[in-house]
C-alpha positions in Angstrom: -21.8 -5.8 -6.9 -19.6 -5.4 -3.8 -16.4 -3.5 -3.2 -14.3 -3.8 0.0 -11.7 -1.6 1.6 -10.1 -1.8 5.0 -9.9 1.9 5.5 -12.6 4.1 7.1 -15.2 6.2 5.4 -13.7 9.4 3.9 -10.2 7.9 3.4 -8.9 8.6 -0.1 -9.0 5.0 -1.3 -12.6 4.7 -0.1 -13.5 8.0 -1.8 -11.9 6.7 -5.0 -13.9 3.5 -4.9 -17.1 5.6 -4.4 -16.1 7.7 -7.4 -15.4 4.5 -9.4 -18.9 3.1 -8.5 -20.6 6.3 -9.5 -18.7 6.6 -12.8 -19.3 2.9 -13.6 -23.0 3.4 -13.0 -23.0 6.5 -15.3 -21.1 4.7 -18.0 -23.5 1.8 -18.0 -26.7 3.7 -17.6 -27.2 2.2 -14.1 -26.8 -1.4 -15.2 -23.6 -1.9 -13.2 -24.0 -0.8 -9.6 -21.3 -1.2 -6.9 -21.8 -1.0 -3.1 -18.7 0.1 -1.3 -18.0 -1.4 2.2 -15.1 0.4 4.1 -13.7 -0.3 7.5 -13.1 -4.0 7.1 -16.9 -4.6 7.1 -16.5 -7.5 4.8 -13.3 -8.8 6.5 -9.6 -8.1 6.7 -7.5 -7.5 3.6 -6.6 -11.2 3.5 -10.2 -12.2 3.9 -11.5 -9.9 1.2 -8.7 -10.9 -1.2 -9.7 -14.6 -0.8 -13.4 -13.8 -1.2 -12.6 -12.0 -4.4 -10.6 -14.9 -5.7 -13.6 -17.2 -5.1 -16.2 -14.6 -6.5 -17.7 -13.7 -3.1 -16.7 -10.0 -3.5 -16.4 -8.3 -6.9 -13.9 -5.5 -6.2 -11.1 -5.1 -3.6 -8.6 -2.5 -2.6 -5.6 -4.1 -1.0 -2.0 -3.4 -0.3 0.5 -5.1 -2.5 2.2 -6.9 0.5 -0.5 -9.5 1.1 -0.2 -10.5 -2.5 3.6 -11.1 -2.3 3.4 -14.8 -1.7 0.8 -15.3 -4.4 1.9 -13.0 -7.2 5.7 -12.7 -7.5 5.6 -9.4 -9.5 4.0 -7.6 -6.5 7.1 -8.1 -4.5 8.9 -5.6 -6.6 7.1 -2.3 -5.7 7.2 -3.3 -2.0 11.1 -3.6 -2.0 12.4 -1.1 0.5 14.1 2.0 -0.9 13.3 1.2 -4.5 11.4 4.4 -5.3 13.2 7.7 -5.1 10.1 9.7 -4.7 6.3 9.5 -4.9 6.6 11.0 -8.4 9.0 8.2 -9.4 6.6 5.6 -8.0 3.6 7.0 -9.9 5.5 7.2 -13.2 6.6 3.6 -12.8 3.2 2.3 -11.9 1.5 4.2 -14.7 4.0 2.8 -17.2 5.1 -0.6 -18.4 6.4 -1.9 -15.0 3.0 -1.2 -13.5 1.2 -3.0 -16.3 3.4 -6.0 -15.9 2.7 -6.2 -12.2 -1.1 -5.9 -12.7 -1.0 -8.6 -15.4 0.5 -11.0 -12.8 -2.7 -11.1 -10.9 -4.7 -12.7 -13.6 -3.3 -16.2 -13.0 -4.5 -16.0 -9.4 -8.2 -15.2 -9.6 -7.9 -11.4 -9.7 -7.8 -8.8 -12.5 -5.6 -5.8 -11.7 -7.4 -2.6 -12.5 -5.3 0.2 -11.2 -2.8 1.4 -8.6 -3.7 3.8 -5.8 -1.2 5.6 -3.6 -0.1 4.4 -0.2 2.4 7.1 0.4 5.7 6.7 2.1 5.7 4.3 5.0 7.7 5.2 8.1 8.2 3.7 11.6 6.2 4.9 14.6 6.8 3.8 18.2 5.4 4.3 21.7 8.5 6.1 23.1 11.7 5.5 21.1 12.9 7.7 18.2 14.3 5.7 15.3 17.2 7.3 13.5 19.4 4.3 12.7 19.2 0.5 12.7 20.7 0.5 16.2 17.5 2.3 17.4 15.4 -0.6 16.1 17.1 -3.2 18.2 14.6 -5.0 20.5 11.5 -3.2 19.1 8.5 -5.4 18.3 7.2 -3.8 15.1 3.8 -4.8 13.6 4.0 -5.7 9.9 1.5 -6.9 7.4 1.3 -10.7 6.7 4.2 -10.6 4.2 7.5 -12.5 4.3 9.1 -9.5 2.6 8.0 -7.0 5.3 9.2 -9.5 7.9 12.6 -9.7 6.3 12.7 -5.9 5.9 12.1 -5.2 9.6 14.6 -7.9 10.6 17.2 -6.2 8.3 16.4 -2.8 9.9 17.2 -4.3 13.2 13.7 -4.8 14.7 11.5 -7.8 15.7 8.7 -8.1 13.1 5.3 -9.1 14.4 2.6 -9.9 11.8 -0.8 -8.6 12.9 -4.1 -7.7 11.3 -4.5 -3.9 10.8 -7.6 -3.8 13.0 -5.6 -5.2 16.0 -2.8 -2.7 15.9 -4.2 0.0 18.2 -5.0 -2.5 21.0 -1.6 -4.2 20.4 0.1 -0.9 21.1 -2.0 -0.1 24.2 -1.5 -3.6 25.7 2.2 -3.7 24.9 2.0 -6.6 22.5 4.0 -4.5 20.1 6.2 -1.5 20.5 5.4 0.2 17.2 4.3 -0.3 13.6 5.0 1.3 10.2 2.6 3.1 7.9 1.9 6.4 6.1 0.7 9.6 7.7 -3.0 9.2 6.7 -3.2 5.6 8.1 -1.3 6.6 11.2 -3.7 9.5 11.8 -7.1 8.0 10.8 -6.5 4.8 12.8 -5.6 6.9 15.9 -2.4 5.0 16.3 -0.7 8.2 17.0 -2.5 8.3 20.4 -0.7 5.1 21.5 2.5 5.5 19.5 3.4 9.3 19.4 6.9 9.1 17.9 6.9 9.1 14.1 10.4 8.6 12.5 10.6 9.5 8.8 12.3 6.4 7.5 10.2 6.5 4.3 11.4 2.9 3.8 8.6 1.7 1.4 6.4 3.6 -1.1 4.5 0.5 -2.3 1.2 1.4 -4.0 -2.2 0.0 -3.2 -3.8 -2.3 -5.8 -7.4 -2.0 -7.0 -8.5 -5.4 -8.3 -11.6 -7.3 -9.5 -12.6 -10.9 -9.1 -11.6 -12.8 -12.2 -14.8 -14.9 -11.8 -16.9 -11.8 -12.0 -14.7 -10.4 -14.8 -15.2 -13.5 -16.9 -19.0 -13.0 -16.8 -18.8 -9.5 -18.3 -19.1 -8.6 -22.0 -16.2 -7.0 -23.7 -18.1 -3.7 -23.6 -18.6 -3.8 -19.8 -15.0 -4.8 -19.2 -14.1 -1.7 -21.1 -16.4 0.4 -18.8 -14.8 -1.2 -15.7 -11.3 -0.4 -16.9 -12.2 3.2 -17.9 -13.9 3.9 -14.6 -11.0 2.5 -12.7 -8.5 4.6 -14.7 -10.7 7.7 -14.1 -10.6 7.1 -10.3 -6.8 7.2 -10.1 -6.2 11.0 -10.5 -9.2 11.6 -8.1 -7.5 9.4 -5.5 -4.1 11.1 -6.0 -5.5 14.6 -5.5 -7.3 13.5 -2.4 -4.3 11.6 -1.2 -1.8 14.5 -1.5 -4.2 16.8 0.4 -4.8 14.1 3.1 -1.1 13.6 3.7 -0.6 17.2 4.5 -3.7 17.4 6.7 -2.9 14.2 8.5 0.6 15.4 9.3 -0.9 18.7 10.6 -3.3 16.8 12.8 -0.7 14.6 14.5 1.7 17.4 14.9 -1.0 19.5 16.7 -1.7 16.4 18.9 1.9 16.5 20.1 3.4 13.7 18.0 7.2 13.9 17.9 8.3 13.7 14.2 11.9 12.6 13.7 13.3 13.9 10.4 17.0 13.4 10.9 16.9 9.7 10.0 20.0 8.1 8.5 18.2 6.5 5.5 21.5 5.6 3.9 22.3 3.2 6.8 18.9 1.6 6.5 19.2 1.3 2.7 22.6 -0.4 3.0 21.1 -3.0 5.2 18.6 -4.0 2.5 21.0 -5.7 0.1 20.1 -9.1 1.3 16.4 -8.3 1.1 16.7 -7.3 -2.5 18.7 -10.4 -3.3 16.2 -12.7 -1.6 13.0 -11.2 -3.1 14.0 -10.0 -6.6 15.2 -13.6 -7.1 14.5 -14.3 -10.7 15.8 -12.8 -13.9 12.3 -11.4 -14.7 12.0 -9.7 -11.3 15.5 -8.3 -11.6 14.6 -6.9 -15.0 11.5 -5.3 -13.6 13.5 -3.7 -10.7 16.0 -2.3 -13.2 13.2 -0.9 -15.4 11.9 0.9 -12.4 15.3 2.1 -11.2 16.3 3.6 -14.6 12.9 5.3 -15.1 13.1 9.1 -14.6 10.9 10.9 -12.1 7.9 12.8 -13.6 10.1 15.9 -14.1 12.8 13.9 -15.8 15.2 13.9 -12.8 16.6 11.0 -10.9 17.4 12.7 -7.6 16.4 11.1 -4.3 13.2 12.2 -2.6 
């Protein structure tokens, strides 16, 4: 069986997939073996998602954003400024809201297995610090292929430019885009910090990654083997989170030592106020609004509801 990830070898999601593969092999006495292909070896996220839907790939790790147009429930965790903290996001995705989102995949050729972290996404640019929406004016910012992300960047004041992840570095170097948005590990591992050395901590989205399986392949499995897949996927989540937390700290240290200017005095409230229309447009059904409210009223892991 095949598993695909867009990130490079050693990245926490790739390491988690490798743990999953080893654990699944152990649980099944070697009957179920998974080969992991990182670095977009099997195609972009959109390519591998489509391949999984048709049964050409068995497992995929993808961001929630490319699923937004396909699975309405996945729009909710990508809403800007929804989560108060990483702890809040993890609690929500481990609970009933997360289960409801994963279940939404089953009608579209995929089986949602688990959520992996994608950290807090922030804006990075070639030469302009971003502290308020006014600073975004005129900036061409790369986004994933997602209507929601396009609307978000427009609401933030920028010019959204959809582009494949593998094309971002060259786009920055050639001036096709002025910046992009992502978390510290992606910013560092992709070397985007070399071409865009200003990182502004907007922390606008904390959308998790989704680990999914081809439904065609799932339907071929026995109930016992489905249980093994689910158990191995669940076991990979704390492994991923531990690696992720350490990687965030290390990636920030690396880019700071490389001379990246990190802008911490961002007026997040002004950005959040600009998102009212985005929430109205994308949490646009009673079911999605209920899901949003379930997440907003869920306490952080320590029981608090304070902002991150």
